[in-house]
N, C-alpha and C positions, 0 to 999 in steps of 0.2 A: 373283752374278758374283764372280770373283776379281779381285785387284788388277791383274794383267796385262791382263785383259779391260777393266777400267775405263779403263786408260791407252789401250787401242786405240780405245775410243769417242771419247775426247778427241782423239787423233791423227787419227781419221777426220773429226771435225768440222773441224779445220784443213785437212786435205787438200781437203775439199769447199769450204771458204771460199776457199782459194788458187786453186782451179779456177774460181771464179765460180759454183759450183753452190749458190747461196744457198738456194733452196727445199729442196734435198736436205739441206743443213746444218741448217736449221730443222726438218726432219722428224725429227731426232734428239731434239727437245724433247718433254717430257711436256705434257699438256693444260694443266696448271697452272704451267707454266714461268715463271720470273722471271730476268731479267738485271739485275743491279744495277750501275749506272754512277755514278762520282763526280758528285755534284750540282753541283760547281764547273764542269762542262763544260756548255755549252748543250745542252739536251735530256736532261740526266742524270737520275738517279733510278732507280726500279724499273720495268722494262718487261716486259710480257707477251711471249709468243712473237710474236704478231702485231705488237705495237708495236716489238719489236726488229727484226723483218723490215723494217718500214717505215723505221726508223732506219738500218738497214744500207743500204738503197737510197739514202738521203740521203747517207750517208758515202761510198759508192762514187762518187756523182756528183761528189765533190770531187777525185777522182783521174783522171789520164790513162788509167790502166788498173788492173786489179785489183791492190791492194797485196798483198804477200806476208808471211805470218807464219811465222817460223821458231821452232819450239819449242827452247829452250835446255836445259830440264830439266823432268822430271815426277817427282812423288812421289805415291804413292797410299797411302791408309789408309782402312779401312772403306769408306764410300760416297763418299769425296772423292778428287779428283785435283787437285793443285797443279801449275800449269803456268807456267813462266817463258818468255817469248817476246819476240821482237823483230819489230816491224812496220815494213816498208819500202815506200815507194812514191813516185811523182812526182805532186805536187799540180798541179791545173790552174792555180793561181796562180803556178807556177814554182818553188815551194819543194820541196826534197827532204825527205821525211818519214822519220824513223827514230826510233822510240820503243820504250822497254822497257815490258813489261807483266807483271803477275802476275794470273793468273785462277785462282780457286778454283771448281772444278766439283763439284757434288753430283749423284750419279746415283741413279736408281731402275731397277734391272735394266740393260737396254741403252739406256736413255734418260737424257737430261740434264734434271734438274728445276730447277736453279738454277746461275747463274754470278755470282760476285762479282768484278768487274773492278777492278783497281788499275793506274793509269797516271799518268805525269807530266802532269797536267792543264795546267800552265803551258806546257809545251813544245807540247802539242797545240793549245791556243788560239793561241799565238804563231805556230806553223807554218801553221795554217789561216787565221786571221783577221788576222795581222800584229800589229805592235806596238800 
């Protein structure tokens, strides 16, 4: 695949996620997929595709409706796509959530084989769980 196609796969992932089509989004993963989340967040660490899908269900249950992720920029090189984005949503606890992310995607053909997620963990924990 070329770099433009790699970016399209990542953009498609966020389109599906924003639409609440979580099973379709996860179907873009390889069988040996890993999502790496900062360990300072409860439930963080390396997750398989199935574990990430389960985590996603738990995360979505914290929001009034599907949070939205806006890609601010993408850069592609070799089998990698770097995506900067902003996630916004209304939490059930009454807090408004707005956090910045960097996600580094590794692709195999038209599938995503790994994501390294970087996020402001302090903000996430404070917004979701309070002080």
